[in-house]
Structures are given as structure tokens and as C-alpha cells.
ROVOVEX-40214 format. One line per 2 residues: number of its first residue (from 1); their letters; for each residue z, x, y of C-alpha. Coordinates in pm, whole numbers. Layout:
BEGIN
NUM) a) Z:X:Y ~ ...
END
This chain:
BEGIN
1) xx) -4768:15578:-7317 ~ -4616:15863:-7478
3) xx) -4286:15755:-7633 ~ -4065:16004:-7460
5) xx) -4194:15894:-7112 ~ -4120:15514:-7212
7) xx) -3774:15607:-7288 ~ -3741:15795:-6950
9) xx) -3851:15460:-6781 ~ -3616:15283:-6982
11) xx) -3322:15500:-6893 ~ -3419:15503:-6519
13) xx) -3424:15108:-6536 ~ -3092:15108:-6695
15) xx) -2941:15321:-6450 ~ -3067:15107:-6169
17) xx) -2915:14819:-6315 ~ -2591:15008:-6344
19) xx) -2616:15117:-5984 ~ -2724:14755:-5864
21) xx) -2426:14610:-6064 ~ -2169:14843:-5927
23) xx) -2281:14766:-5532 ~ -2282:14398:-5642
25) xx) -1931:14411:-5766 ~ -1851:14583:-5442
27) xx) -1990:14293:-5236 ~ -1820:14022:-5458
29) xx) -1502:14114:-5369 ~ -1598:14071:-4991
31) xx) -1762:13756:-5067 ~ -1470:13617:-5278
33) xx) -1171:13727:-5018 ~ -1386:13739:-4713
35) xx) -1179:13851:-4412 ~ -883:13905:-4653
37) xx) -1055:14162:-4862 ~ -856:14486:-4887
39) xx) -1031:14716:-5157 ~ -670:14808:-5239
41) xx) -557:15025:-5527 ~ -554:14712:-5753
43) xx) -895:14594:-5638 ~ -1190:14582:-5902
45) xx) -1375:14882:-5720 ~ -1078:15100:-5796
47) xx) -1103:14990:-6163 ~ -1455:15059:-6179
49) xx) -1406:15412:-6024 ~ -1139:15476:-6302
51) xx) -1348:15325:-6580 ~ -1657:15563:-6440
53) xx) -1447:15866:-6457 ~ -1281:15774:-6788
55) xx) -1627:15725:-6942 ~ -1772:16031:-6784
57) xx) -1501:16266:-6926 ~ -1541:16102:-7283
59) xx) -1944:16160:-7251 ~ -1872:16546:-7162
61) xx) -1612:16572:-7436 ~ -1884:16446:-7678
63) xx) -2129:16676:-7549 ~ -1895:16967:-7603
65) xx) -1821:16880:-7981 ~ -2205:16871:-8015
67) xx) -2361:17174:-7806 ~ -2160:17487:-7884
69) xx) -2346:17699:-7578 ~ -2257:17444:-7347
71) xx) -1892:17376:-7464 ~ -1714:17570:-7216
73) xx) -1879:17407:-6937 ~ -1844:17043:-7044
75) xx) -1493:17112:-7131 ~ -1429:17190:-6756
77) xx) -1636:16883:-6658 ~ -1449:16678:-6903
79) xx) -1130:16801:-6757 ~ -1240:16752:-6406
81) xx) -1314:16390:-6467 ~ -1017:16336:-6660
83) xx) -815:16463:-6357 ~ -1025:16223:-6133
85) xx) -895:15937:-6355 ~ -560:16019:-6342
87) xx) -575:16074:-5961 ~ -718:15722:-5928
89) xx) -454:15571:-6160 ~ -177:15690:-5937
91) xx) -65:15360:-5840 ~ 10:15272:-6206
93) xx) 135:15609:-6291 ~ 356:15621:-5995
95) xx) 531:15339:-6134 ~ 651:15512:-6444
97) xx) 823:15773:-6247 ~ 747:15959:-5894
99) xx) 480:16222:-5961 ~ 359:16114:-6292
101) xx) -12:16170:-6195 ~ 59:16498:-6074
103) xx) 240:16619:-6392 ~ -45:16474:-6586
105) xx) -298:16650:-6390 ~ -94:17001:-6458
107) xx) -113:16922:-6828 ~ -498:16885:-6811
109) xx) -503:17196:-6598 ~ -292:17379:-6845
111) xx) -457:17288:-7171 ~ -808:17344:-7054
113) xx) -707:17691:-6919 ~ -554:17781:-7239
115) xx) -851:17661:-7432 ~ -1075:17854:-7185
117) xx) -892:18139:-7247 ~ -927:18168:-7603
119) xx) -1279:18055:-7568 ~ -1485:18319:-7799
121) xx) -1847:18245:-7606 ~ -1899:18344:-7274
123) xx) -1775:18098:-7014 ~ -2027:18236:-6753
125) xx) -2324:18185:-7003 ~ -2218:17829:-7060
127) xx) -2178:17752:-6685 ~ -2522:17897:-6605
129) xx) -2672:17704:-6913 ~ -2553:17368:-6765
131) xx) -2684:17475:-6439 ~ -3035:17473:-6590
133) xx) -2977:17105:-6732 ~ -3117:16828:-6525
135) xx) -2755:16668:-6531 ~ -2602:16930:-6327
137) xx) -2810:16814:-6036 ~ -2687:16470:-6070
139) xx) -2322:16572:-6145 ~ -2323:16791:-5812
141) xx) -2466:16482:-5631 ~ -2171:16274:-5765
143) xx) -1902:16513:-5682 ~ -2007:16575:-5323
145) xx) -2039:16208:-5247 ~ -1700:16133:-5419
147) xx) -1501:16421:-5281 ~ -1687:16506:-4956
149) xx) -1897:16237:-4809 ~ -1682:15930:-4890
151) xx) -1389:16085:-4744 ~ -1557:16225:-4412
153) xx) -1766:15880:-4391 ~ -1467:15666:-4455
155) xx) -1254:15807:-4184 ~ -1042:15548:-4006
157) xx) -1070:15717:-3645 ~ -1462:15711:-3691
159) xx) -1451:15316:-3795 ~ -1201:15265:-3501
161) xx) -1450:15406:-3236 ~ -1713:15217:-3386
163) xx) -1556:14882:-3385 ~ -1330:14919:-3104
165) xx) -1090:14599:-3035 ~ -1256:14466:-3353
167) xx) -1151:14725:-3575 ~ -1107:14583:-3933
169) xx) -955:14799:-4206 ~ -1115:14613:-4470
171) xx) -1465:14723:-4351 ~ -1378:15088:-4359
173) xx) -1213:15043:-4704 ~ -1511:14897:-4824
175) xx) -1748:15175:-4698 ~ -1532:15438:-4831
177) xx) -1462:15300:-5174 ~ -1794:15172:-5211
179) xx) -1956:15518:-5132 ~ -1685:15677:-5368
181) xx) -1790:15436:-5651 ~ -2139:15564:-5620
183) xx) -2046:15896:-5659 ~ -1863:15806:-5972
185) xx) -2156:15639:-6088 ~ -2349:15932:-6043
187) xx) -2112:16149:-6244 ~ -2101:15907:-6522
189) xx) -2498:15924:-6511 ~ -2474:16271:-6547
191) xx) -2256:16284:-6828 ~ -2465:16016:-7026
193) xx) -2784:16213:-6964 ~ -2610:16562:-7097
195) xx) -2486:16364:-7395 ~ -2826:16226:-7486
197) xx) -2975:16572:-7450 ~ -2695:16737:-7670
199) xx) -2766:16443:-7925 ~ -3142:16500:-7927
201) xx) -3107:16891:-7970 ~ -2867:16830:-8279
203) xx) -3133:16634:-8442 ~ -3375:16884:-8390
205) xx) -3123:17166:-8509 ~ -3103:17327:-8160
207) xx) -2740:17218:-8079 ~ -2587:17590:-8177
END
């Protein structure tokens, strides 16, 4: 078998393990706490969401350093996932002072805006170049699942109508947070894939 094809199947297998492990960890909280499971902001699921967003941001930053044509797009994606990480950590940041996470998000936005304003290369060309990467489709799917689908599918009114008098908030939370975690996992996979592509191109002398 061609080596590149073999490596592709290895990556697919690893990503299957990652997704399966995350799903299992979501279920483990329910198995452990049973009817007492809350899937709150201090739960393992929330920690996994934060870690996935942080790792994705780090991978996008790495890709930005390596690949000049994709740099502007990668910086924007790194900023987006960093802001998602900050938002997921709001419970702990608000313990520092009220509005801490909003302040940090504003700092990230301002810093990113200043960098892009001084960016000598075309931001438009960078975005279009990233759109041609397979990573972009996975990233878009992750964003849509996290920001749109999980929010709508996890609406309390829907689950109250579905379960009636037997409504349990833990079920609603498990579905919403579990779906959101799947979206974060997709974003992390997209970031890893892009970083691997950029590393491969650098070895081939095609990074600039």
C-alpha cells in the first residue's frame, strides 16, 4: 500500500478514537452520577471543550508561523478558537472579576485586528487559500455544530415538550454539551490537519 494512503488511514483511525473517547467520557459522567449528573460548567465535558478549543488555537498559530500564504487566515482561526476557549472558561474567569472573559475577548479581538491591519499580504487571498484546504470544510462543520446546531438542539423548550412531566434538565444538558463537544473535536481535527499539511509543505520547501 502506498505510504501516504497508509498514513491517511492511520489518521482516520486516530480521529475515530478521539471522537469515540470523547463520546465515552460524556457518557461516563452520566454512568457515574446517574440522575445526579448535571453537566455543569465544572464538568469533565466542559473541560474537554476548553482543552479542544485551546489546542485548536495552538495548532492554528503553529500553522500561521510555518505557512506565510495562510498566515492571515490561520491567525483569524487561532483568534476565534482562543475566544471560544475564553468563553468556555467564563465560570472561572468571572471569579477573578465580573466581566473578565469579555475583557479578554476584547483584547484578543483588538490584538488580532491590529495584526491584520498591518499584515502586508492580502487577507482575502489568504482566506481563499484556506478555503481550498480540506481542513476548511471540517472547520466549518465544527463551527456550525458548536455555534448553531448544539444551541438549537439543546433548547430547553424542545426537551420540555418532548419529555413532558418527566423533563430532566440533565438530559437536555447532556445532549447540548455532548453535541457541542463534538463540534469542538471537529475544530481540533481541522487544526491538526492544517498543521500537518503546513509541516509537510515546509519539508518540501513549499511553505512560502
